[in-house]
VEXMI-891337 format. One line per field, with one value per residue: residue number from 1; residue in one letter; chain; x, y, z of N, C-alpha, C in turn. Coordinates in steps of 0.2 Angstrom, whole numbers, plus 2048, in hexadecimal, padded with zeros to 3 digits. Layout:
BEGIN
num: [NUM,...]
residuo: [A,...]
cadena: [A,...]
n.X: [X,...]
n.Y: [Y,...]
n.Z: [Z,...]
ca.X: [X,...]
ca.Y: [Y,...]
ca.Z: [Z,...]
c.X: [X,...]
c.Y: [Y,...]
c.Z: [Z,...]
//
This chain:
BEGIN
num: [1,2,3,4,5,6,7,8,9,10,11,12,13,14,15,16,17,18,19,20,21,22,23,24,25,26,27,28,29,30,31,32,33,34,35,36,37,38,39,40,41,42,43,44,45,46,47,48,49,50,51,52,53,54,55,56,57,58,59,60,61,62,63,64,65,66,67,68,69,70,71,72,73,74,75,76,77,78,79,80,81,82,83,84,85,86,87,88,89,90,91,92,93,94,95,96,97,98,99,100,101,102,103,104,105,106,107,108,109,110,111,112,113,114,115,116,117,118,119,120,121,122,123,124,125,126,127,128,129,130,131,132,133,134,135,136,137,138,139,140,141,142,143,144,145,146,147,148,149,150,151,152,153,154,155,156,157,158,159]
residuo: [M,E,W,R,H,S,G,S,P,R,P,Q,K,S,R,V,E,K,S,A,G,K,V,L,A,S,I,F,W,D,Q,D,G,I,L,L,I,D,Y,L,P,K,A,Q,T,I,N,A,E,Y,Y,S,F,L,L,V,Q,L,K,E,K,R,R,W,K,F,T,K,R,V,L,F,L,H,D,N,A,P,A,H,R,A,L,A,T,Q,K,K,L,V,N,L,G,F,Q,C,L,D,H,P,P,Y,S,P,D,L,A,P,S,D,Y,H,V,F,S,G,L,K,K,K,R,L,E,G,R,H,F,S,S,D,A,E,V,I,A,A,A,K,T,W,L,D,G,Q,T,S,E,F,F,E,W,L,A,K,V,R,A,I,G]
cadena: [A,A,A,A,A,A,A,A,A,A,A,A,A,A,A,A,A,A,A,A,A,A,A,A,A,A,A,A,A,A,A,A,A,A,A,A,A,A,A,A,A,A,A,A,A,A,A,A,A,A,A,A,A,A,A,A,A,A,A,A,A,A,A,A,A,A,A,A,A,A,A,A,A,A,A,A,A,A,A,A,A,A,A,A,A,A,A,A,A,A,A,A,A,A,A,A,A,A,A,A,A,A,A,A,A,A,A,A,A,A,A,A,A,A,A,A,A,A,A,A,A,A,A,A,A,A,A,A,A,A,A,A,A,A,A,A,A,A,A,A,A,A,A,A,A,A,A,A,A,A,A,A,A,A,A,A,A,A,A]
n.X: [7C5,7C8,7CB,7C2,7BB,7AA,7A1,7A4,7A2,79D,7AA,7AB,7AA,7B0,7A9,7AF,7B2,7B1,7BC,7BE,7C6,7D7,7DE,7E2,7EE,7F5,800,806,813,81B,826,820,812,805,800,7F8,7EB,7E7,7DB,7DB,7CE,7C2,7C8,7D0,7DF,7F0,7F6,7FF,7F7,7ED,7F6,7FA,7F0,7EF,7FA,7F7,7EC,7F3,7F9,7F0,7E9,7F2,7F9,7FF,807,812,81A,827,835,832,838,837,834,834,82C,833,82A,820,814,81A,825,820,81E,816,812,81E,820,814,818,825,81C,814,81C,824,834,83D,845,852,850,858,860,864,85D,850,83F,837,836,83E,837,82B,828,82A,81F,816,816,813,807,800,803,800,7F2,7EA,7EE,7E7,7D9,7C9,7C2,7AF,7B1,7B7,7B8,7B9,7C4,7CD,7C7,7CE,7DB,7DD,7DA,7E5,7F0,7EF,7F1,7FC,80B,814,823,824,822,82D,838,836,837,844,84A,848,850,85C,85A]
n.Y: [83B,84D,85A,868,877,876,87E,880,87C,86B,864,865,855,852,84A,83D,838,82A,824,81F,80D,806,805,7FB,7F9,7F2,7F6,7F4,7FA,801,809,812,814,810,7FF,7F8,7F9,7F1,7F1,7EA,7DF,7E2,7D9,7D1,7C8,7CB,7BB,7AF,7A8,7B4,7BB,7B6,7B6,7C3,7C6,7BE,7C4,7D2,7CD,7C9,7D6,7DE,7DC,7DE,7E5,7DE,7D4,7D2,7CC,7CD,7D6,7D3,7DB,7DA,7DE,7D4,7CD,7C1,7BC,7BE,7B7,7AB,798,795,7A2,7A4,79A,79C,7A9,7A6,79F,7A8,7AC,7B7,7BE,7BC,7CA,7C9,7D0,7DB,7D5,7DD,7E9,7F6,7F0,7FA,7FF,80B,810,80C,816,823,821,820,82A,834,834,833,841,84A,848,840,846,84C,84C,844,835,82E,81F,810,812,81F,822,81B,820,82C,82A,822,82F,838,82D,829,838,838,83C,834,836,835,829,823,82A,823,816,819,81C,80E,805,80C,809]
n.Z: [8C0,8C6,8CB,8D3,8D6,8DE,8DA,8CA,8B9,8B3,8AA,898,88C,881,870,867,858,84E,844,834,832,82F,81F,815,808,7F7,7EF,7DC,7D2,7C4,7BB,7B4,7BA,7C3,7C5,7CB,7D8,7E8,7F1,803,809,819,827,821,81E,815,80D,807,7FD,7FA,7F5,7EB,7E3,7E0,7D8,7CC,7C9,7C5,7B9,7B2,7B0,7A9,7A0,794,795,79B,791,78F,79A,7AA,7B9,7C8,7D8,7E8,7FB,80A,80F,818,810,803,804,804,7FE,7F6,7F0,7EA,7E0,7D9,7D3,7C8,7C2,7BA,7B6,7BA,7BF,7CC,7D7,7E1,7F3,7FC,80A,814,813,81A,820,81D,80C,801,7F9,7FC,806,800,7FB,802,80D,806,803,80E,815,80B,806,812,81D,82B,825,82A,827,824,81E,81A,80C,808,80D,804,7F7,7F8,7F8,7EB,7E4,7E6,7E1,7D4,7CE,7CF,7C5,7B8,7B9,7C8,7C9,7C2,7CA,7D4,7D1,7D0,7DC,7E4,7E0,7E0,7F0]
ca.X: [7C4,7CC,7CC,7C0,7B5,7A5,79C,7A6,79F,7A1,7AE,7A6,7AD,7AF,7A8,7B5,7AD,7B4,7BF,7C0,7CB,7DC,7DC,7EA,7EF,7FA,800,80A,813,822,829,819,80E,803,7FF,7F2,7EC,7E2,7DB,7DA,7C7,7C3,7C8,7D3,7E8,7F4,7F8,801,7F1,7E9,7FB,7FC,7E9,7F1,800,7F2,7E7,7F7,7FC,7EA,7E8,7F8,7FB,801,810,817,81B,82E,837,82E,83C,832,838,82D,830,835,824,81E,810,81E,82A,81F,821,810,814,827,81E,811,81F,828,816,813,824,828,83B,83C,84C,854,84F,85E,860,868,857,84C,839,831,83A,83E,832,823,82A,82A,817,80E,817,812,801,7FC,803,7FD,7EB,7E5,7EC,7E3,7D3,7C6,7BD,7AD,7B0,7BD,7B5,7BC,7CB,7CE,7C5,7D2,7E1,7DD,7DB,7EB,7F7,7EB,7F1,806,80E,818,825,823,824,836,83D,833,83B,84C,849,845,856,861,858]
ca.Y: [840,851,85F,86E,879,875,883,87F,877,868,864,861,851,84F,844,838,834,823,825,818,80B,805,803,7F6,7F9,7EE,7FA,7F2,7FD,801,810,815,815,80B,7FB,7F3,7FB,7ED,7F0,7E4,7DE,7E1,7D3,7CA,7CA,7C7,7B6,7AD,7A9,7B8,7C1,7B4,7B9,7CB,7C4,7BD,7CB,7D7,7CC,7CA,7DD,7E2,7D5,7E0,7E6,7D6,7D2,7D1,7CA,7D0,7D6,7D6,7DC,7DB,7DA,7CE,7CD,7B9,7BA,7BF,7B3,7A3,795,795,7A9,7A5,796,7A1,7B0,7A0,79A,7AD,7B1,7BE,7BE,7C3,7CE,7C9,7D5,7DB,7D3,7E5,7EE,7F5,7EE,800,801,812,813,80C,81A,828,822,821,830,83D,833,836,848,84E,844,83D,846,851,84A,842,831,829,819,80F,813,826,821,817,825,832,828,822,835,837,82A,82D,83D,839,83D,82E,837,833,821,824,82D,81E,810,818,81B,809,804,80E,808]
ca.Z: [8C5,8C5,8D1,8D0,8DC,8DE,8D4,8C6,8B5,8B1,8A4,892,88A,878,86F,864,853,84E,83E,830,834,82B,819,814,7FF,7F5,7E7,7D7,7CB,7C1,7BA,7AF,7BE,7C8,7C0,7CD,7DE,7EB,7FB,808,80B,820,82A,81C,81D,811,80E,7FF,7F9,7F9,7F3,7E4,7E1,7DE,7D4,7C6,7C7,7C3,7B4,7AC,7AF,7A7,79B,78C,799,79C,78C,78F,7A1,7AF,7BF,7CD,7E0,7EC,7FF,80D,814,817,80A,7FD,802,804,7F9,7F2,7EB,7E5,7DA,7D4,7CE,7C6,7BD,7B8,7B0,7BF,7C3,7D4,7D7,7EB,7F8,800,810,818,812,81D,81E,819,806,803,7F4,801,80C,7FD,7F5,807,812,803,803,814,817,806,805,815,822,82D,826,82C,822,828,81D,816,805,807,80D,7FD,7F2,7F8,7F6,7E4,7DF,7E8,7E0,7CE,7CF,7CF,7C0,7B6,7BC,7CE,7CB,7C0,7CE,7DA,7D0,7D1,7E3,7E5,7D9,7E4,7F6]
c.X: [7CA,7C8,7C9,7BA,7AF,7A0,79F,7A2,7A1,7A4,7AA,7AC,7AA,7AE,7AE,7AE,7B3,7B6,7BE,7C5,7D0,7D9,7E2,7EA,7F5,7FA,806,80B,81A,824,825,815,80A,800,7F7,7F3,7E5,7E1,7D8,7D4,7C8,7C2,7CB,7DA,7EA,7F7,7FC,7FC,7F1,7EF,7FC,7F5,7EC,7F4,7FC,7EE,7EE,7F9,7F9,7EA,7EE,7FD,800,809,814,817,824,82F,834,835,838,836,831,82F,833,830,822,81C,814,823,827,820,81B,811,818,823,819,816,81F,822,814,817,826,82F,83D,844,84D,852,854,85E,861,860,852,845,834,837,83A,837,82B,824,826,820,811,80D,814,809,7FD,7FF,7FE,7F4,7E8,7E7,7EA,7DA,7CE,7C1,7B8,7AB,7B6,7BE,7BA,7C3,7CF,7CF,7CA,7DA,7E1,7DD,7E3,7F0,7F4,7ED,7F8,806,813,81F,829,827,82A,838,83C,838,845,84F,84B,84B,85B,860,85A]
c.Y: [846,858,867,871,877,87A,884,87A,870,868,861,85B,850,84B,841,835,82E,824,820,814,809,802,7FF,7F7,7F8,7F3,7F9,7F8,801,809,815,817,810,806,7F6,7F5,7F5,7EF,7EB,7E3,7DE,7D9,7CD,7CC,7C6,7C1,7B5,7AD,7AE,7BB,7BF,7B6,7BF,7CB,7C4,7C3,7D0,7D3,7CC,7D4,7E1,7DD,7D7,7E5,7E2,7D2,7D0,7CF,7D0,7D1,7D7,7D6,7DC,7DA,7D6,7CC,7C4,7B6,7BA,7B9,7AA,79E,796,79C,7A7,79F,79B,7A5,7AC,79F,7A0,7AF,7B6,7BA,7C0,7C3,7CC,7D0,7D6,7D9,7D9,7E9,7EF,7F3,7F4,800,808,813,814,814,822,82A,823,828,835,83A,834,83F,84B,84C,844,83F,84C,852,843,83C,82C,822,819,813,81B,827,81F,81D,82C,830,825,827,837,835,82B,834,83E,838,835,82F,837,82B,821,825,825,817,811,819,814,806,804,809,803]
c.Z: [8C6,8CA,8CF,8D6,8D9,8DC,8CF,8C1,8B3,8AA,89E,88F,882,874,868,85C,851,846,839,832,82F,823,816,80C,7FE,7EE,7E3,7D4,7CA,7BF,7B7,7B5,7C0,7C3,7C2,7D5,7E2,7F1,7FC,809,812,823,826,81E,816,810,807,7FC,7F6,7F2,7EB,7E1,7DC,7D6,7CC,7C4,7C1,7BC,7AF,7AA,7A9,7A2,795,790,798,796,78C,798,7A6,7B7,7C6,7D5,7E5,7F5,804,812,812,811,801,7FD,802,7FE,7F4,7EC,7E7,7DE,7D5,7CF,7CA,7C0,7B8,7B4,7B6,7BF,7C7,7D5,7E1,7ED,7FD,808,815,817,818,81A,81A,811,805,7FC,7F8,805,806,7FC,7FD,80D,80D,802,809,817,811,805,80C,81B,826,82D,828,829,827,824,81B,80E,802,806,805,7F5,7F2,7F8,7F0,7E0,7E0,7E2,7D6,7CB,7CD,7C8,7BD,7B9,7C2,7CF,7C9,7C8,7D4,7D9,7D1,7DA,7E6,7E3,7DE,7EB,7F9]
//
């Protein structure tokens, strides 16, 4: 309810368009660029089984890159710490680096990647579907140079 004069016109209500929902991207990268991007399907969560599946995809897709020892750094998420995931990492020949206990949940590289994506590519735009959001994110990520990923690797190592 609002106060108005009897002769005033009714206030106009604006239509709210429903935007695309949230899209969760798992990005695996090294100093040369992106190795694998996976967009989580709707109504699914990342658990140890799904994350292990991504690790296998990563190894299969980039087998030529993994000829030497692979040092793997991931966050302290439950799916990353799960016993099944740890076993899969050993099975694939990845050596896990310990995530320092004092580090924030949001790693510096995550902040730089996703804040840049949000501010430079997604902010102020309206998307009608998840596919449009994914296409916009992919365009921005594909446009990043190897220098960007070298810099991220240094930030991640320091952070």
